[in-house]
C-alpha positions in Angstrom: 30.5 -22.7 -17.4 30.1 -24.1 -14.1 30.8 -27.8 -13.4 29.3 -28.2 -10.1 25.7 -28.9 -9.8 24.8 -26.4 -7.1 26.8 -23.8 -9.2 24.8 -24.6 -12.2 21.5 -24.3 -10.2 22.7 -21.0 -8.8 23.3 -19.6 -12.3 19.8 -20.4 -13.4 18.1 -19.0 -10.2 20.1 -15.9 -10.5 18.9 -15.5 -14.1 15.2 -15.9 -12.9 15.8 -13.3 -10.0 17.4 -10.9 -12.2 14.5 -11.1 -14.8 11.9 -10.7 -12.1 13.6 -7.8 -10.5 14.2 -6.1 -13.9 10.4 -6.5 -14.4 9.6 -4.9 -11.1 12.0 -2.1 -11.6 10.6 -1.4 -15.2 7.0 -1.2 -13.7 8.1 1.1 -11.1 9.8 3.5 -13.4 6.7 3.5 -15.7 4.4 4.4 -12.8 6.8 7.1 -11.7 6.8 8.5 -15.2 3.0 8.5 -15.3 3.0 10.7 -12.1 5.7 13.1 -13.6 3.9 13.6 -17.0 0.6 14.4 -15.0 2.5 17.0 -12.9 4.1 18.5 -16.1 0.6 18.7 -17.6 -0.8 20.3 -14.4 -3.6 17.7 -14.0 -3.9 17.5 -10.3 -6.7 14.8 -10.2 -4.8 12.5 -12.7 -1.4 13.1 -10.7 -3.1 12.2 -7.5 -4.3 8.9 -8.8 -1.1 8.2 -10.5 0.6 8.9 -7.1 -1.5 6.4 -5.3 -0.6 3.7 -8.0 3.1 4.6 -7.9 3.2 4.6 -4.1 1.8 0.9 -4.3 4.2 -0.2 -6.7 7.3 1.5 -5.0 6.2 -0.2 -1.8 5.8 -3.5 -3.4 9.2 -3.2 -4.8 10.7 -2.4 -1.4 9.0 -5.3 0.0 10.4 -7.7 -2.5 13.9 -6.2 -2.0 14.4 -4.7 -5.2 15.0 -1.4 -3.8 15.9 -0.4 -0.1 13.8 1.2 2.4 15.1 4.7 2.3 15.2 4.7 -1.4 11.5 3.8 -1.7 10.7 6.5 0.9 12.7 9.0 -0.8 11.0 8.4 -4.3 7.5 8.4 -2.7 8.3 11.7 -0.8 9.6 13.4 -3.9 6.6 12.4 -5.9 4.1 13.5 -3.3 6.0 16.9 -3.0 5.6 17.4 -6.8 1.9 16.5 -6.9 1.2 18.8 -3.8 3.1 21.5 -5.6 0.5 21.7 -8.5 -1.2 25.0 -8.4 
């Protein structure tokens, strides 16, 4: 355990940030999963709605610094490609 006051504070803030980042990542994964299940079911309208939501969630995660810019754009691109590939 840390003895210095600033180190103790750093431990607490790191825990808060880690919990917040984990919540954002979890929400992002859920949004991506909804798009993928709609694509697998072949439901294009539901997939498009889920894609709009997932894109928003992914962009917010990127803005908050949870994922990097290239990672976010790659995820959105792959999801859009999957939705557009529905017959």
